[in-house]
Phi, psi and omega in degrees: 000127181282169188296325180293321176296323178293319178298314179301315181297320178296316179292324178293322183283318188233005184297336179276357179294149178258151173285123185237162172225187178296328183247146179303327181296342181262014177276143172280158185269004180230159176281170178300318180292315178302316181297314181298315181294318178296320181296316179296320179296318178298321177297317178298314180299333178273007179062035175292155176290165184301324180297321180285327174297318177298317178299320179298318179295320191262000191300332180252014183303327179302334179285343183267354189289327182238154175103165180275169183301331184260001180279147176287169181257135179237154181274116180212067182059039183299333182295340180255339190293328183267354186298322180295313178302311184290320179294316178296334179280352176114357178285140182259188184301331181295336175263313189289318186293316175300325176296311182300326186264358188292332175287317176299326179298321177297314179299321179295312183297320177299328182279338188244347183232107186301328183272347185298313183300326180296332181274354181285145174292164178300321179296320180290324176294319178296313181295329177301318179295327178284336185268001176117353178067205182298147175276146171276176185301319180294317178297322178296317179296317179297316179300309185290343178280351181279139188304326184258016183300316182294325177290324177295323177295320175299311179303317181300317181297317178294321178305315182290333182269346188269061186218046183249109181302135175077003181294136180281135179219166169299156180287167179304320181305324177301314182282334174296322175297321177296320177299318176301318179297317180299316179296320178297315180298320183286341180266356179286133176293149179295154179286140179246126179273138180252123182268000000 
């Protein structure tokens, strides 16, 4: 089974799951699939390249890897959990790194933008405390020195906005085709100029 089929199967099996916390007040108002589709749509609307749209769609895939179809989703280093699956499937750093860094991006934004924390949902504020909270000056420098930090910051902003119940988006199949395109593009040999 190729990676796109595995992604589809994960969304079919657990995409209707809700992000949960210990308290009902910390639940997000959308399912994992709704959130992923909204995030990808926001990336498209911002004219992001296909790799970043793919990262937006897949950024929380790690939360879908374990558990039954009716179990809620919990934050447990999800940003790293799907990287092996996606990397082995052929996705490169332009997709993988923004996913890996999107939690750190939240920590960075809370540390550098005084109004950013106020806009976070209760569930996101709760997960922030579990993820390490605000970054110190050294952590901010390390984060910003990473090649994909700016793309992770873009992804993070869409992640925070992609939480509207009932919002219309393209279907999952549309974005699965985009994933196929990204994989095809990444397997193309680079152009060689002949002098």
